[in-house]
N, CA, C and O atoms as a Maestro MAE file, in Angstrom:
{
 s_m_m2io_version
 :::
 2.0.0
}

f_m_ct {
 s_m_title
 :::
 protein
 m_atom[356] {
  # First column is atom index #
  i_m_mmod_type
  r_m_x_coord
  r_m_y_coord
  r_m_z_coord
  i_m_residue_number
  s_m_chain_name
  s_m_pdb_residue_name
  s_m_pdb_atom_name
  i_m_atomic_number
  :::
  1 25 117.862 70.446 117.381 1 A "UNK " " N  " 7
  2 3 117.443 71.775 117.016 1 A "UNK " " CA " 6
  3 2 118.720 72.652 117.072 1 A "UNK " " C  " 6
  4 15 119.297 72.680 118.159 1 A "UNK " " O  " 8
  5 25 119.246 73.381 116.037 2 A "UNK " " N  " 7
  6 3 119.607 74.790 116.217 2 A "UNK " " CA " 6
  7 2 118.997 75.740 115.408 2 A "UNK " " C  " 6
  8 15 118.197 75.569 114.487 2 A "UNK " " O  " 8
  9 25 119.512 76.851 115.902 3 A "UNK " " N  " 7
  10 3 119.062 78.597 115.094 3 A "UNK " " CA " 6
  11 2 119.909 78.834 114.108 3 A "UNK " " C  " 6
  12 15 121.081 78.468 114.195 3 A "UNK " " O  " 8
  13 25 119.423 79.488 113.019 4 A "UNK " " N  " 7
  14 3 120.274 80.427 112.200 4 A "UNK " " CA " 6
  15 2 119.822 81.604 112.230 4 A "UNK " " C  " 6
  16 15 118.601 81.755 112.285 4 A "UNK " " O  " 8
  17 25 120.616 82.631 112.204 5 A "UNK " " N  " 7
  18 3 120.528 84.255 112.339 5 A "UNK " " CA " 6
  19 2 120.439 84.828 110.710 5 A "UNK " " C  " 6
  20 15 119.980 85.892 110.295 5 A "UNK " " O  " 8
  21 25 121.131 83.570 109.888 6 A "UNK " " N  " 7
  22 3 121.386 83.692 108.261 6 A "UNK " " CA " 6
  23 2 121.611 83.319 107.189 6 A "UNK " " C  " 6
  24 15 122.733 82.834 107.336 6 A "UNK " " O  " 8
  25 25 121.393 83.209 106.344 7 A "UNK " " N  " 7
  26 3 121.437 82.438 105.379 7 A "UNK " " CA " 6
  27 2 122.751 81.529 105.438 7 A "UNK " " C  " 6
  28 15 122.729 80.299 105.446 7 A "UNK " " O  " 8
  29 25 123.777 82.240 105.475 8 A "UNK " " N  " 7
  30 3 125.497 81.490 105.896 8 A "UNK " " CA " 6
  31 2 124.929 80.279 106.867 8 A "UNK " " C  " 6
  32 15 124.798 79.068 106.691 8 A "UNK " " O  " 8
  33 25 124.626 81.249 108.076 9 A "UNK " " N  " 7
  34 3 124.313 79.533 108.909 9 A "UNK " " CA " 6
  35 2 123.199 78.898 108.685 9 A "UNK " " C  " 6
  36 15 123.256 77.728 109.065 9 A "UNK " " O  " 8
  37 25 121.941 79.289 108.093 10 A "UNK " " N  " 7
  38 3 121.316 78.018 107.481 10 A "UNK " " CA " 6
  39 2 121.651 77.087 106.763 10 A "UNK " " C  " 6
  40 15 121.221 75.954 106.978 10 A "UNK " " O  " 8
  41 25 122.499 77.364 105.745 11 A "UNK " " N  " 7
  42 3 123.336 76.580 104.776 11 A "UNK " " CA " 6
  43 2 124.127 75.591 105.620 11 A "UNK " " C  " 6
  44 15 124.182 74.450 105.161 11 A "UNK " " O  " 8
  45 25 124.774 75.833 106.815 12 A "UNK " " N  " 7
  46 3 125.514 75.248 107.561 12 A "UNK " " CA " 6
  47 2 125.099 74.467 108.488 12 A "UNK " " C  " 6
  48 15 125.765 73.595 109.045 12 A "UNK " " O  " 8
  49 25 123.667 74.831 108.744 13 A "UNK " " N  " 7
  50 3 122.690 74.179 109.846 13 A "UNK " " CA " 6
  51 2 121.949 72.802 108.603 13 A "UNK " " C  " 6
  52 15 121.497 71.737 109.024 13 A "UNK " " O  " 8
  53 25 121.983 73.094 107.452 14 A "UNK " " N  " 7
  54 3 121.441 72.121 106.672 14 A "UNK " " CA " 6
  55 2 122.008 71.057 106.023 14 A "UNK " " C  " 6
  56 15 121.544 70.103 105.399 14 A "UNK " " O  " 8
  57 25 123.595 71.586 106.425 15 A "UNK " " N  " 7
  58 3 124.538 70.472 106.024 15 A "UNK " " CA " 6
  59 2 125.143 69.593 107.287 15 A "UNK " " C  " 6
  60 15 125.811 68.581 107.078 15 A "UNK " " O  " 8
  61 25 124.876 70.027 108.491 16 A "UNK " " N  " 7
  62 3 124.571 69.308 109.825 16 A "UNK " " CA " 6
  63 2 123.638 68.125 110.066 16 A "UNK " " C  " 6
  64 15 123.763 67.051 110.656 16 A "UNK " " O  " 8
  65 25 122.642 68.729 109.379 17 A "UNK " " N  " 7
  66 3 121.176 67.700 109.253 17 A "UNK " " CA " 6
  67 2 120.876 67.475 110.807 17 A "UNK " " C  " 6
  68 15 120.867 66.356 111.318 17 A "UNK " " O  " 8
  69 25 120.596 68.840 111.606 18 A "UNK " " N  " 7
  70 3 119.737 68.787 112.798 18 A "UNK " " CA " 6
  71 2 118.394 68.125 112.427 18 A "UNK " " C  " 6
  72 15 117.977 67.812 111.312 18 A "UNK " " O  " 8
  73 25 117.758 67.977 113.769 19 A "UNK " " N  " 7
  74 3 115.932 67.774 113.577 19 A "UNK " " CA " 6
  75 2 115.291 69.259 113.088 19 A "UNK " " C  " 6
  76 15 114.591 69.461 112.096 19 A "UNK " " O  " 8
  77 25 115.667 70.054 113.912 20 A "UNK " " N  " 7
  78 3 114.620 70.922 113.500 20 A "UNK " " CA " 6
  79 2 116.123 72.498 113.333 20 A "UNK " " C  " 6
  80 15 117.262 72.488 113.802 20 A "UNK " " O  " 8
  81 25 115.554 73.397 112.658 21 A "UNK " " N  " 7
  82 3 116.363 74.486 111.857 21 A "UNK " " CA " 6
  83 2 115.585 75.720 112.467 21 A "UNK " " C  " 6
  84 15 114.518 75.933 111.891 21 A "UNK " " O  " 8
  85 25 115.829 76.417 113.310 22 A "UNK " " N  " 7
  86 3 114.776 77.927 113.414 22 A "UNK " " CA " 6
  87 2 115.404 78.902 112.952 22 A "UNK " " C  " 6
  88 15 116.379 79.383 113.528 22 A "UNK " " O  " 8
  89 25 114.907 79.359 111.780 23 A "UNK " " N  " 7
  90 3 115.072 80.201 110.947 23 A "UNK " " CA " 6
  91 2 114.445 81.533 111.568 23 A "UNK " " C  " 6
  92 15 113.251 81.832 111.559 23 A "UNK " " O  " 8
  93 25 115.638 82.363 112.179 24 A "UNK " " N  " 7
  94 3 115.194 83.728 113.448 24 A "UNK " " CA " 6
  95 2 115.111 84.752 112.297 24 A "UNK " " C  " 6
  96 15 116.041 84.799 111.492 24 A "UNK " " O  " 8
  97 25 114.209 85.450 112.192 25 A "UNK " " N  " 7
  98 3 114.214 86.884 111.744 25 A "UNK " " CA " 6
  99 2 114.187 87.116 109.970 25 A "UNK " " C  " 6
  100 15 114.134 88.153 109.308 25 A "UNK " " O  " 8
  101 25 114.246 85.747 109.581 26 A "UNK " " N  " 7
  102 3 114.483 85.643 108.244 26 A "UNK " " CA " 6
  103 2 113.008 86.711 107.525 26 A "UNK " " C  " 6
  104 15 111.996 87.097 108.109 26 A "UNK " " O  " 8
  105 25 113.408 86.909 106.201 27 A "UNK " " N  " 7
  106 3 112.118 87.264 105.498 27 A "UNK " " CA " 6
  107 2 111.594 86.391 105.097 27 A "UNK " " C  " 6
  108 15 112.236 85.341 105.083 27 A "UNK " " O  " 8
  109 25 110.176 86.380 104.572 28 A "UNK " " N  " 7
  110 3 109.669 85.372 103.972 28 A "UNK " " CA " 6
  111 2 110.392 84.994 102.272 28 A "UNK " " C  " 6
  112 15 110.345 83.939 101.639 28 A "UNK " " O  " 8
  113 25 110.832 85.909 102.025 29 A "UNK " " N  " 7
  114 3 111.307 85.730 100.607 29 A "UNK " " CA " 6
  115 2 113.136 84.689 100.990 29 A "UNK " " C  " 6
  116 15 113.799 83.975 100.237 29 A "UNK " " O  " 8
  117 25 113.343 85.054 102.309 30 A "UNK " " N  " 7
  118 3 114.730 84.138 102.940 30 A "UNK " " CA " 6
  119 2 114.349 82.850 103.192 30 A "UNK " " C  " 6
  120 15 115.090 81.915 102.890 30 A "UNK " " O  " 8
  121 25 113.125 82.663 103.784 31 A "UNK " " N  " 7
  122 3 112.691 81.215 103.851 31 A "UNK " " CA " 6
  123 2 112.326 80.640 102.878 31 A "UNK " " C  " 6
  124 15 112.402 79.421 103.027 31 A "UNK " " O  " 8
  125 25 111.850 81.038 101.652 32 A "UNK " " N  " 7
  126 3 111.403 80.145 100.484 32 A "UNK " " CA " 6
  127 2 112.924 79.730 100.128 32 A "UNK " " C  " 6
  128 15 113.216 78.560 99.882 32 A "UNK " " O  " 8
  129 25 113.936 80.855 100.120 33 A "UNK " " N  " 7
  130 3 115.210 80.633 99.683 33 A "UNK " " CA " 6
  131 2 115.874 79.032 100.580 33 A "UNK " " C  " 6
  132 15 116.403 78.035 100.087 33 A "UNK " " O  " 8
  133 25 115.680 79.235 101.458 34 A "UNK " " N  " 7
  134 3 116.189 77.999 102.614 34 A "UNK " " CA " 6
  135 2 115.471 77.013 102.837 34 A "UNK " " C  " 6
  136 15 115.795 76.167 103.671 34 A "UNK " " O  " 8
  137 25 114.370 76.945 102.133 35 A "UNK " " N  " 7
  138 3 113.202 75.763 102.281 35 A "UNK " " CA " 6
  139 2 113.877 74.875 100.564 35 A "UNK " " C  " 6
  140 15 114.034 73.674 100.341 35 A "UNK " " O  " 8
  141 25 114.064 75.783 99.882 36 A "UNK " " N  " 7
  142 3 114.948 75.344 98.361 36 A "UNK " " CA " 6
  143 2 115.910 74.775 98.976 36 A "UNK " " C  " 6
  144 15 115.752 73.610 99.341 36 A "UNK " " O  " 8
  145 25 117.018 75.391 99.213 37 A "UNK " " N  " 7
  146 3 118.430 74.751 99.588 37 A "UNK " " CA " 6
  147 2 117.921 73.608 100.442 37 A "UNK " " C  " 6
  148 15 118.024 72.537 99.845 37 A "UNK " " O  " 8
  149 25 117.471 73.521 101.496 38 A "UNK " " N  " 7
  150 3 117.049 72.249 102.494 38 A "UNK " " CA " 6
  151 2 116.738 71.303 101.364 38 A "UNK " " C  " 6
  152 15 117.543 70.379 101.246 38 A "UNK " " O  " 8
  153 25 115.562 71.348 100.360 39 A "UNK " " N  " 7
  154 3 115.065 70.164 99.451 39 A "UNK " " CA " 6
  155 2 116.298 70.015 98.532 39 A "UNK " " C  " 6
  156 15 116.716 68.871 98.352 39 A "UNK " " O  " 8
  157 25 117.013 71.197 97.846 40 A "UNK " " N  " 7
  158 3 118.110 70.476 97.040 40 A "UNK " " CA " 6
  159 2 118.877 69.482 97.662 40 A "UNK " " C  " 6
  160 15 119.248 68.489 97.036 40 A "UNK " " O  " 8
  161 25 119.265 69.751 99.370 41 A "UNK " " N  " 7
  162 3 120.460 69.182 99.866 41 A "UNK " " CA " 6
  163 2 119.850 67.742 100.666 41 A "UNK " " C  " 6
  164 15 120.423 67.139 101.574 41 A "UNK " " O  " 8
  165 25 118.557 67.405 100.058 42 A "UNK " " N  " 7
  166 3 117.737 66.350 100.816 42 A "UNK " " CA " 6
  167 2 117.258 66.460 101.974 42 A "UNK " " C  " 6
  168 15 116.519 65.531 102.300 42 A "UNK " " O  " 8
  169 25 117.427 67.337 102.787 43 A "UNK " " N  " 7
  170 3 117.079 67.827 104.125 43 A "UNK " " CA " 6
  171 2 116.083 67.294 104.705 43 A "UNK " " C  " 6
  172 15 115.021 67.643 104.190 43 A "UNK " " O  " 8
  173 25 115.955 66.435 105.757 44 A "UNK " " N  " 7
  174 3 114.639 65.245 106.168 44 A "UNK " " CA " 6
  175 2 114.065 66.009 107.470 44 A "UNK " " C  " 6
  176 15 113.056 65.488 107.944 44 A "UNK " " O  " 8
  177 25 114.524 67.097 108.083 45 A "UNK " " N  " 7
  178 3 114.523 67.694 109.354 45 A "UNK " " CA " 6
  179 2 113.209 68.494 108.771 45 A "UNK " " C  " 6
  180 15 112.419 68.216 107.868 45 A "UNK " " O  " 8
  181 25 113.332 69.803 109.830 46 A "UNK " " N  " 7
  182 3 111.948 70.947 109.730 46 A "UNK " " CA " 6
  183 2 112.587 71.949 110.074 46 A "UNK " " C  " 6
  184 15 113.177 72.129 111.140 46 A "UNK " " O  " 8
  185 25 112.469 72.806 108.965 47 A "UNK " " N  " 7
  186 3 113.189 74.500 108.962 47 A "UNK " " CA " 6
  187 2 111.543 74.973 109.817 47 A "UNK " " C  " 6
  188 15 110.520 74.312 109.638 47 A "UNK " " O  " 8
  189 25 111.591 75.964 110.540 48 A "UNK " " N  " 7
  190 3 110.687 76.262 111.621 48 A "UNK " " CA " 6
  191 2 111.152 78.272 111.347 48 A "UNK " " C  " 6
  192 15 112.256 78.815 111.289 48 A "UNK " " O  " 8
  193 25 109.868 78.802 111.251 49 A "UNK " " N  " 7
  194 3 110.336 80.404 111.152 49 A "UNK " " CA " 6
  195 2 109.807 81.143 112.729 49 A "UNK " " C  " 6
  196 15 108.760 80.865 113.314 49 A "UNK " " O  " 8
  197 25 110.598 81.888 113.068 50 A "UNK " " N  " 7
  198 3 110.606 82.716 114.344 50 A "UNK " " CA " 6
  199 2 111.273 83.872 113.946 50 A "UNK " " C  " 6
  200 15 112.101 83.956 113.039 50 A "UNK " " O  " 8
  201 25 110.676 85.168 115.013 51 A "UNK " " N  " 7
  202 3 111.237 86.359 114.950 51 A "UNK " " CA " 6
  203 2 110.450 87.354 113.996 51 A "UNK " " C  " 6
  204 15 110.533 87.184 112.780 51 A "UNK " " O  " 8
  205 25 109.666 88.416 114.534 52 A "UNK " " N  " 7
  206 3 109.172 89.346 113.413 52 A "UNK " " CA " 6
  207 2 108.177 88.642 112.972 52 A "UNK " " C  " 6
  208 15 108.085 88.993 111.795 52 A "UNK " " O  " 8
  209 25 107.268 87.767 113.203 53 A "UNK " " N  " 7
  210 3 106.121 87.056 112.969 53 A "UNK " " CA " 6
  211 2 105.083 88.012 113.916 53 A "UNK " " C  " 6
  212 15 105.293 88.166 115.119 53 A "UNK " " O  " 8
  213 25 103.937 88.633 113.213 54 A "UNK " " N  " 7
  214 3 102.938 89.166 113.578 54 A "UNK " " CA " 6
  215 2 101.633 89.467 112.940 54 A "UNK " " C  " 6
  216 15 101.773 89.840 111.775 54 A "UNK " " O  " 8
  217 25 100.528 89.421 113.313 55 A "UNK " " N  " 7
  218 3 99.279 89.593 112.703 55 A "UNK " " CA " 6
  219 2 99.297 90.008 111.727 55 A "UNK " " C  " 6
  220 15 98.651 89.477 110.824 55 A "UNK " " O  " 8
  221 25 100.173 91.314 111.488 56 A "UNK " " N  " 7
  222 3 99.884 91.903 110.044 56 A "UNK " " CA " 6
  223 2 100.820 91.320 108.717 56 A "UNK " " C  " 6
  224 15 100.629 91.645 107.545 56 A "UNK " " O  " 8
  225 25 102.007 90.260 109.271 57 A "UNK " " N  " 7
  226 3 102.524 89.582 108.132 57 A "UNK " " CA " 6
  227 2 102.682 88.099 108.067 57 A "UNK " " C  " 6
  228 15 103.506 87.504 107.372 57 A "UNK " " O  " 8
  229 25 101.498 87.388 109.142 58 A "UNK " " N  " 7
  230 3 101.518 86.454 109.320 58 A "UNK " " CA " 6
  231 2 101.162 85.729 107.874 58 A "UNK " " C  " 6
  232 15 101.793 84.690 107.683 58 A "UNK " " O  " 8
  233 25 100.445 86.038 107.057 59 A "UNK " " N  " 7
  234 3 100.085 85.110 105.837 59 A "UNK " " CA " 6
  235 2 101.127 85.542 104.686 59 A "UNK " " C  " 6
  236 15 101.130 85.178 103.510 59 A "UNK " " O  " 8
  237 25 101.806 86.215 105.193 60 A "UNK " " N  " 7
  238 3 103.097 86.077 103.912 60 A "UNK " " CA " 6
  239 2 104.089 84.990 104.589 60 A "UNK " " C  " 6
  240 15 105.017 84.701 103.833 60 A "UNK " " O  " 8
  241 25 104.102 84.566 105.380 61 A "UNK " " N  " 7
  242 3 104.921 83.683 106.597 61 A "UNK " " CA " 6
  243 2 104.028 82.228 105.980 61 A "UNK " " C  " 6
  244 15 104.591 81.389 105.277 61 A "UNK " " O  " 8
  245 25 103.114 82.167 106.237 62 A "UNK " " N  " 7
  246 3 102.184 81.056 105.914 62 A "UNK " " CA " 6
  247 2 102.420 80.654 104.476 62 A "UNK " " C  " 6
  248 15 102.846 79.582 104.045 62 A "UNK " " O  " 8
  249 25 102.002 81.890 103.739 63 A "UNK " " N  " 7
  250 3 102.607 80.930 102.191 63 A "UNK " " CA " 6
  251 2 103.831 80.738 102.074 63 A "UNK " " C  " 6
  252 15 104.065 80.463 100.897 63 A "UNK " " O  " 8
  253 25 104.849 80.739 102.757 64 A "UNK " " N  " 7
  254 3 106.264 80.044 102.132 64 A "UNK " " CA " 6
  255 2 105.849 78.801 102.482 64 A "UNK " " C  " 6
  256 15 106.684 78.061 101.961 64 A "UNK " " O  " 8
  257 25 104.985 78.073 103.105 65 A "UNK " " N  " 7
  258 3 104.836 76.453 103.736 65 A "UNK " " CA " 6
  259 2 105.868 75.971 104.453 65 A "UNK " " C  " 6
  260 15 106.093 74.777 104.646 65 A "UNK " " O  " 8
  261 25 106.730 77.215 104.994 66 A "UNK " " N  " 7
  262 3 106.995 76.482 106.594 66 A "UNK " " CA " 6
  263 2 105.888 75.746 107.228 66 A "UNK " " C  " 6
  264 15 104.682 75.984 107.295 66 A "UNK " " O  " 8
  265 25 106.803 74.553 107.782 67 A "UNK " " N  " 7
  266 3 105.391 73.960 108.330 67 A "UNK " " CA " 6
  267 2 104.889 74.430 109.804 67 A "UNK " " C  " 6
  268 15 103.798 74.223 110.335 67 A "UNK " " O  " 8
  269 25 106.312 75.304 110.423 68 A "UNK " " N  " 7
  270 3 105.893 75.977 112.049 68 A "UNK " " CA " 6
  271 2 105.953 77.651 112.156 68 A "UNK " " C  " 6
  272 15 107.059 78.071 111.816 68 A "UNK " " O  " 8
  273 25 105.443 78.214 112.370 69 A "UNK " " N  " 7
  274 3 105.631 79.825 112.979 69 A "UNK " " CA " 6
  275 2 105.637 79.966 114.287 69 A "UNK " " C  " 6
  276 15 104.595 79.859 114.934 69 A "UNK " " O  " 8
  277 25 106.624 80.183 114.757 70 A "UNK " " N  " 7
  278 3 106.777 80.625 116.035 70 A "UNK " " CA " 6
  279 2 106.967 82.270 116.340 70 A "UNK " " C  " 6
  280 15 107.905 82.935 115.901 70 A "UNK " " O  " 8
  281 25 105.807 82.819 117.239 71 A "UNK " " N  " 7
  282 3 105.700 84.343 117.578 71 A "UNK " " CA " 6
  283 2 105.333 84.115 118.940 71 A "UNK " " C  " 6
  284 15 104.724 83.240 119.557 71 A "UNK " " O  " 8
  285 25 106.040 85.443 119.266 72 A "UNK " " N  " 7
  286 3 105.779 86.130 121.049 72 A "UNK " " CA " 6
  287 2 104.391 87.132 120.799 72 A "UNK " " C  " 6
  288 15 103.904 87.614 121.822 72 A "UNK " " O  " 8
  289 25 103.805 87.430 119.617 73 A "UNK " " N  " 7
  290 3 103.088 88.482 119.732 73 A "UNK " " CA " 6
  291 2 101.755 88.329 120.557 73 A "UNK " " C  " 6
  292 15 101.149 89.354 120.868 73 A "UNK " " O  " 8
  293 25 101.314 87.198 120.894 74 A "UNK " " N  " 7
  294 3 100.212 86.488 121.965 74 A "UNK " " CA " 6
  295 2 100.559 87.674 123.096 74 A "UNK " " C  " 6
  296 15 99.720 88.491 123.477 74 A "UNK " " O  " 8
  297 25 102.237 87.611 123.663 75 A "UNK " " N  " 7
  298 3 101.905 87.922 124.818 75 A "UNK " " CA " 6
  299 2 102.069 89.382 124.746 75 A "UNK " " C  " 6
  300 15 102.465 89.786 125.840 75 A "UNK " " O  " 8
  301 25 101.949 90.162 124.049 76 A "UNK " " N  " 7
  302 3 101.963 91.558 123.500 76 A "UNK " " CA " 6
  303 2 100.451 92.278 123.166 76 A "UNK " " C  " 6
  304 15 100.244 93.492 123.184 76 A "UNK " " O  " 8
  305 25 99.438 91.206 122.855 77 A "UNK " " N  " 7
  306 3 98.265 91.805 122.267 77 A "UNK " " CA " 6
  307 2 97.557 92.070 123.666 77 A "UNK " " C  " 6
  308 15 97.848 91.781 124.826 77 A "UNK " " O  " 8
  309 25 96.225 92.920 122.901 78 A "UNK " " N  " 7
  310 3 95.681 93.155 124.006 78 A "UNK " " CA " 6
  311 2 95.056 92.014 124.917 78 A "UNK " " C  " 6
  312 15 95.069 90.885 124.426 78 A "UNK " " O  " 8
  313 25 94.570 92.152 126.043 79 A "UNK " " N  " 7
  314 3 93.779 91.093 126.676 79 A "UNK " " CA " 6
  315 2 92.480 90.728 126.155 79 A "UNK " " C  " 6
  316 15 91.749 91.681 125.885 79 A "UNK " " O  " 8
  317 25 92.010 89.523 125.944 80 A "UNK " " N  " 7
  318 3 90.941 89.373 125.703 80 A "UNK " " CA " 6
  319 2 89.871 88.675 126.516 80 A "UNK " " C  " 6
  320 15 90.398 87.675 127.004 80 A "UNK " " O  " 8
  321 25 88.551 88.765 126.891 81 A "UNK " " N  " 7
  322 3 87.825 88.350 127.783 81 A "UNK " " CA " 6
  323 2 87.216 86.854 127.230 81 A "UNK " " C  " 6
  324 15 86.307 86.797 126.401 81 A "UNK " " O  " 8
  325 25 87.817 85.746 127.780 82 A "UNK " " N  " 7
  326 3 87.723 84.473 127.917 82 A "UNK " " CA " 6
  327 2 86.971 84.205 128.901 82 A "UNK " " C  " 6
  328 15 87.125 84.711 130.013 82 A "UNK " " O  " 8
  329 25 85.823 83.149 128.524 83 A "UNK " " N  " 7
  330 3 84.815 82.811 129.812 83 A "UNK " " CA " 6
  331 2 85.275 81.226 129.990 83 A "UNK " " C  " 6
  332 15 86.179 80.852 129.242 83 A "UNK " " O  " 8
  333 25 84.899 80.579 130.621 84 A "UNK " " N  " 7
  334 3 84.763 79.135 130.631 84 A "UNK " " CA " 6
  335 2 83.861 78.828 131.754 84 A "UNK " " C  " 6
  336 15 83.935 79.230 132.915 84 A "UNK " " O  " 8
  337 25 82.778 77.850 131.070 85 A "UNK " " N  " 7
  338 3 81.951 77.293 132.223 85 A "UNK " " CA " 6
  339 2 82.237 75.564 132.507 85 A "UNK " " C  " 6
  340 15 82.255 74.597 131.747 85 A "UNK " " O  " 8
  341 25 82.390 75.682 133.612 86 A "UNK " " N  " 7
  342 3 82.528 73.789 133.563 86 A "UNK " " CA " 6
  343 2 80.819 73.358 134.134 86 A "UNK " " C  " 6
  344 15 80.128 73.836 135.034 86 A "UNK " " O  " 8
  345 25 80.569 72.235 133.129 87 A "UNK " " N  " 7
  346 3 79.509 71.898 133.774 87 A "UNK " " CA " 6
  347 2 79.769 70.194 134.068 87 A "UNK " " C  " 6
  348 15 80.545 69.544 133.368 87 A "UNK " " O  " 8
  349 25 79.001 69.600 135.199 88 A "UNK " " N  " 7
  350 3 79.189 67.828 135.551 88 A "UNK " " CA " 6
  351 2 78.737 67.196 134.450 88 A "UNK " " C  " 6
  352 15 77.991 67.898 133.767 88 A "UNK " " O  " 8
  353 25 78.973 65.896 133.968 89 A "UNK " " N  " 7
  354 3 79.032 65.291 133.076 89 A "UNK " " CA " 6
  355 2 77.168 64.258 133.578 89 A "UNK " " C  " 6
  356 15 76.727 63.383 132.832 89 A "UNK " " O  " 8
  :::
 }
 m_bond[355] {
  # First column is bond index #
  i_m_from
  i_m_to
  i_m_order
  :::
  1 1 2 1
  2 2 3 1
  3 3 4 2
  4 3 5 1
  5 5 6 1
  6 6 7 1
  7 7 8 2
  8 7 9 1
  9 9 10 1
  10 10 11 1
  11 11 12 2
  12 11 13 1
  13 13 14 1
  14 14 15 1
  15 15 16 2
  16 15 17 1
  17 17 18 1
  18 18 19 1
  19 19 20 2
  20 19 21 1
  21 21 22 1
  22 22 23 1
  23 23 24 2
  24 23 25 1
  25 25 26 1
  26 26 27 1
  27 27 28 2
  28 27 29 1
  29 29 30 1
  30 30 31 1
  31 31 32 2
  32 31 33 1
  33 33 34 1
  34 34 35 1
  35 35 36 2
  36 35 37 1
  37 37 38 1
  38 38 39 1
  39 39 40 2
  40 39 41 1
  41 41 42 1
  42 42 43 1
  43 43 44 2
  44 43 45 1
  45 45 46 1
  46 46 47 1
  47 47 48 2
  48 47 49 1
  49 49 50 1
  50 50 51 1
  51 51 52 2
  52 51 53 1
  53 53 54 1
  54 54 55 1
  55 55 56 2
  56 55 57 1
  57 57 58 1
  58 58 59 1
  59 59 60 2
  60 59 61 1
  61 61 62 1
  62 62 63 1
  63 63 64 2
  64 63 65 1
  65 65 66 1
  66 66 67 1
  67 67 68 2
  68 67 69 1
  69 69 70 1
  70 70 71 1
  71 71 72 2
  72 71 73 1
  73 73 74 1
  74 74 75 1
  75 75 76 2
  76 75 77 1
  77 77 78 1
  78 78 79 1
  79 79 80 2
  80 79 81 1
  81 81 82 1
  82 82 83 1
  83 83 84 2
  84 83 85 1
  85 85 86 1
  86 86 87 1
  87 87 88 2
  88 87 89 1
  89 89 90 1
  90 90 91 1
  91 91 92 2
  92 91 93 1
  93 93 94 1
  94 94 95 1
  95 95 96 2
  96 95 97 1
  97 97 98 1
  98 98 99 1
  99 99 100 2
  100 99 101 1
  101 101 102 1
  102 102 103 1
  103 103 104 2
  104 103 105 1
  105 105 106 1
  106 106 107 1
  107 107 108 2
  108 107 109 1
  109 109 110 1
  110 110 111 1
  111 111 112 2
  112 111 113 1
  113 113 114 1
  114 114 115 1
  115 115 116 2
  116 115 117 1
  117 117 118 1
  118 118 119 1
  119 119 120 2
  120 119 121 1
  121 121 122 1
  122 122 123 1
  123 123 124 2
  124 123 125 1
  125 125 126 1
  126 126 127 1
  127 127 128 2
  128 127 129 1
  129 129 130 1
  130 130 131 1
  131 131 132 2
  132 131 133 1
  133 133 134 1
  134 134 135 1
  135 135 136 2
  136 135 137 1
  137 137 138 1
  138 138 139 1
  139 139 140 2
  140 139 141 1
  141 141 142 1
  142 142 143 1
  143 143 144 2
  144 143 145 1
  145 145 146 1
  146 146 147 1
  147 147 148 2
  148 147 149 1
  149 149 150 1
  150 150 151 1
  151 151 152 2
  152 151 153 1
  153 153 154 1
  154 154 155 1
  155 155 156 2
  156 155 157 1
  157 157 158 1
  158 158 159 1
  159 159 160 2
  160 159 161 1
  161 161 162 1
  162 162 163 1
  163 163 164 2
  164 163 165 1
  165 165 166 1
  166 166 167 1
  167 167 168 2
  168 167 169 1
  169 169 170 1
  170 170 171 1
  171 171 172 2
  172 171 173 1
  173 173 174 1
  174 174 175 1
  175 175 176 2
  176 175 177 1
  177 177 178 1
  178 178 179 1
  179 179 180 2
  180 179 181 1
  181 181 182 1
  182 182 183 1
  183 183 184 2
  184 183 185 1
  185 185 186 1
  186 186 187 1
  187 187 188 2
  188 187 189 1
  189 189 190 1
  190 190 191 1
  191 191 192 2
  192 191 193 1
  193 193 194 1
  194 194 195 1
  195 195 196 2
  196 195 197 1
  197 197 198 1
  198 198 199 1
  199 199 200 2
  200 199 201 1
  201 201 202 1
  202 202 203 1
  203 203 204 2
  204 203 205 1
  205 205 206 1
  206 206 207 1
  207 207 208 2
  208 207 209 1
  209 209 210 1
  210 210 211 1
  211 211 212 2
  212 211 213 1
  213 213 214 1
  214 214 215 1
  215 215 216 2
  216 215 217 1
  217 217 218 1
  218 218 219 1
  219 219 220 2
  220 219 221 1
  221 221 222 1
  222 222 223 1
  223 223 224 2
  224 223 225 1
  225 225 226 1
  226 226 227 1
  227 227 228 2
  228 227 229 1
  229 229 230 1
  230 230 231 1
  231 231 232 2
  232 231 233 1
  233 233 234 1
  234 234 235 1
  235 235 236 2
  236 235 237 1
  237 237 238 1
  238 238 239 1
  239 239 240 2
  240 239 241 1
  241 241 242 1
  242 242 243 1
  243 243 244 2
  244 243 245 1
  245 245 246 1
  246 246 247 1
  247 247 248 2
  248 247 249 1
  249 249 250 1
  250 250 251 1
  251 251 252 2
  252 251 253 1
  253 253 254 1
  254 254 255 1
  255 255 256 2
  256 255 257 1
  257 257 258 1
  258 258 259 1
  259 259 260 2
  260 259 261 1
  261 261 262 1
  262 262 263 1
  263 263 264 2
  264 263 265 1
  265 265 266 1
  266 266 267 1
  267 267 268 2
  268 267 269 1
  269 269 270 1
  270 270 271 1
  271 271 272 2
  272 271 273 1
  273 273 274 1
  274 274 275 1
  275 275 276 2
  276 275 277 1
  277 277 278 1
  278 278 279 1
  279 279 280 2
  280 279 281 1
  281 281 282 1
  282 282 283 1
  283 283 284 2
  284 283 285 1
  285 285 286 1
  286 286 287 1
  287 287 288 2
  288 287 289 1
  289 289 290 1
  290 290 291 1
  291 291 292 2
  292 291 293 1
  293 293 294 1
  294 294 295 1
  295 295 296 2
  296 295 297 1
  297 297 298 1
  298 298 299 1
  299 299 300 2
  300 299 301 1
  301 301 302 1
  302 302 303 1
  303 303 304 2
  304 303 305 1
  305 305 306 1
  306 306 307 1
  307 307 308 2
  308 307 309 1
  309 309 310 1
  310 310 311 1
  311 311 312 2
  312 311 313 1
  313 313 314 1
  314 314 315 1
  315 315 316 2
  316 315 317 1
  317 317 318 1
  318 318 319 1
  319 319 320 2
  320 319 321 1
  321 321 322 1
  322 322 323 1
  323 323 324 2
  324 323 325 1
  325 325 326 1
  326 326 327 1
  327 327 328 2
  328 327 329 1
  329 329 330 1
  330 330 331 1
  331 331 332 2
  332 331 333 1
  333 333 334 1
  334 334 335 1
  335 335 336 2
  336 335 337 1
  337 337 338 1
  338 338 339 1
  339 339 340 2
  340 339 341 1
  341 341 342 1
  342 342 343 1
  343 343 344 2
  344 343 345 1
  345 345 346 1
  346 346 347 1
  347 347 348 2
  348 347 349 1
  349 349 350 1
  350 350 351 1
  351 351 352 2
  352 351 353 1
  353 353 354 1
  354 354 355 1
  355 355 356 2
  :::
 }
}
């Protein structure tokens, strides 16, 4: 797995053919460009998106078709009251 912080690094990573390339802080448009380049190069690994992904923009990132979205937003979200009840079988 390698991380790319810009399109130049993504191009180099695609040529190196790792299993996973993490596109860090790429915009949805940049992700589409990277996905297109990967397809043109016959890249068989996965591109994943990370950085800057939050509830307000996650649909834009999901619409790119990238298979994995990484976000730390849950760590900064308001607490949720989750209740679990355990019962014997």
